[in-house]
C-alpha positions in Angstrom: 0.0 0.0 0.0 1.4 3.3 -1.0 1.2 6.1 1.5 -0.2 9.4 0.3 2.4 12.1 0.0 1.4 15.2 2.0 0.9 18.2 -0.2 3.4 20.9 0.4 1.9 23.8 2.3 3.5 27.2 1.9 4.3 28.7 5.3 2.0 31.6 6.2 3.5 35.0 6.0 3.3 36.7 9.4 0.8 39.7 9.5 3.5 42.1 10.6 5.7 41.4 7.6 2.7 41.8 5.3 2.0 45.2 6.9 5.6 46.3 6.5 5.6 45.3 2.8 2.3 47.1 2.3 3.6 50.2 4.0 6.8 50.1 1.9 4.8 49.8 -1.3 2.5 52.7 -0.3 5.5 54.9 0.7 7.2 54.1 -2.7 4.1 55.1 -4.6 3.7 58.3 -2.6 7.3 59.2 -3.3 6.9 58.5 -7.0 3.7 60.6 -7.2 5.3 63.4 -5.2 8.3 63.4 -7.5 6.1 63.3 -10.6 3.9 66.2 -9.5 6.5 68.3 -7.6 6.8 71.0 -10.3 3.1 71.6 -10.2 2.9 71.5 -6.4 5.8 73.8 -6.1 4.4 76.3 -8.6 1.0 76.4 -6.8 2.7 76.7 -3.4 4.9 79.6 -4.5 2.0 81.4 -6.2 -0.2 80.9 -3.2 2.5 82.1 -0.8 3.3 85.2 -3.0 -0.4 86.1 -3.2 -0.9 85.6 0.5 2.1 87.7 1.4 1.1 90.5 -0.9 -2.6 90.6 0.2 -1.8 90.3 3.9 0.9 92.9 3.8 -1.4 95.4 2.0 -4.2 94.6 4.5 -2.0 94.9 7.5 0.2 97.9 6.7 -1.9 99.9 4.1 -5.3 98.9 5.6 -4.3 98.9 9.3 -6.1 95.7 10.1 -4.8 92.8 12.2 -3.0 90.0 10.6 -5.7 87.5 11.7 -8.4 89.7 10.1 -6.4 89.7 6.9 -7.0 86.0 6.3 -10.6 87.0 5.4 -9.3 88.5 2.1 -7.8 85.1 1.0 -9.4 83.2 -1.9 -11.1 79.9 -1.1 -8.7 77.0 -0.9 -5.9 79.0 0.7 -6.3 77.4 4.1 -2.8 75.9 4.2 -1.1 79.3 3.7 0.3 80.5 7.1 1.1 84.1 7.9 3.7 85.7 10.1 4.7 89.4 10.4 7.8 91.4 11.3 6.5 94.7 12.6 10.0 96.2 12.8 10.6 95.6 9.1 6.9 96.1 8.1 6.8 92.8 6.3 4.6 89.8 6.1 5.8 86.3 5.2 3.4 83.7 3.9 4.3 80.0 3.9 2.9 77.0 2.2 4.2 74.2 4.5 7.2 72.3 3.2 6.8 73.8 -0.3 7.4 77.6 -0.5 7.6 80.9 1.4 7.4 84.4 0.2 7.8 87.8 1.9 6.2 91.2 1.0 7.7 94.4 2.5 5.7 97.6 2.9 7.4 100.8 1.6 5.7 104.2 2.0 4.6 105.6 -1.3 5.1 102.2 -3.1 2.9 99.9 -1.1 3.7 96.2 -0.5 6.4 94.7 -2.8 7.3 91.0 -3.0 10.9 90.0 -2.6 12.3 88.6 -5.9 11.6 84.9 -6.5 14.7 82.7 -6.4 14.5 79.8 -8.9 
């Protein structure tokens, strides 16, 4: 009588290892997407920061309103733009986190002028 040969059973992959592999694949995909879309993201971030700095500077130093009140003048979708002011230099800096920052300086007779973009 011939004995039945047991079928080979593949060892089960531990759940932690599957989770690590899945996380690595997701991270690699996010990196590739970020690299692919970086020029677009950077352009939008720089434009948003420049617009935010210019509008907030004019609102603050030409209009005399508080920096917090100046956020009301932003266009919809500019919630990520953060503002900070330097009262001694009469300037406002707007930042789009991890992407871009732009500063506008108030000059009497000229208004608010953006610092030159550095490519």
